[in-house]
C-alpha positions, 0 to 999 in steps of 0.5 A: 762872754757871760760866765756862770759861776757854779753854785756849790752847796755845803756838805750837810753833816748830821753830828750826833754827840750827847756831850753839849760842849763837845757838840757845840764846839765841833759844830761851830768848827765844822761850820767855820770850815764851810759845812752845814751842820745839824746836831742831835744828842741821841740816836732817836733824834738822829734817825728822825732827822735822817728820815725827813732831811737830806744828809751827806754824811753822818758823824756819830759818837759811839757812846750815846744815851737812850739805849741805841749807841752810835754803832746801831745808829749807823746800821739803821742809818744805812738801812734808810740811806744805803750810800750814806758815808759814816764817820764814828768817834769815841773816847773809850776806844782807839779803833772799831772792829770791822765786823761792828762798823758799816762797810766803808766807814771811818773811825776817829778816836777822841780827842780829835782835832775838828779840822782833821774831822772836817777833812775826814768828812769831806773825804768820806763824802767824796769817796762814797761812790767808790765804797763797797755797799754794806 
């Protein structure tokens, strides 16, 4: 009897973090967990990537350089991709008001453990069909 193994592609994460060492550390940890990671340092770079590459989940810091923060980035990303799961991170706040964030998004305070973030990202992708549209 022939069996065909299912091919499962990795979850594609767009990691938006302006601090190089944090970005590199988190990206490496996520890759070790089996994610495919693309990094961007600004919202503008992230939006360009979203317009031309498939992404399964956006993981963005809230405080970004260049005039567009992670909150605005998330709203613009959802305009482009209405079902895109979003996970926010910040060292300057412990939570994000529900009126500021896109529907169905998740928040994690810094410092965080990348293994926990990996679980949050996977859960966000798995639950995206159950989210209420923004």
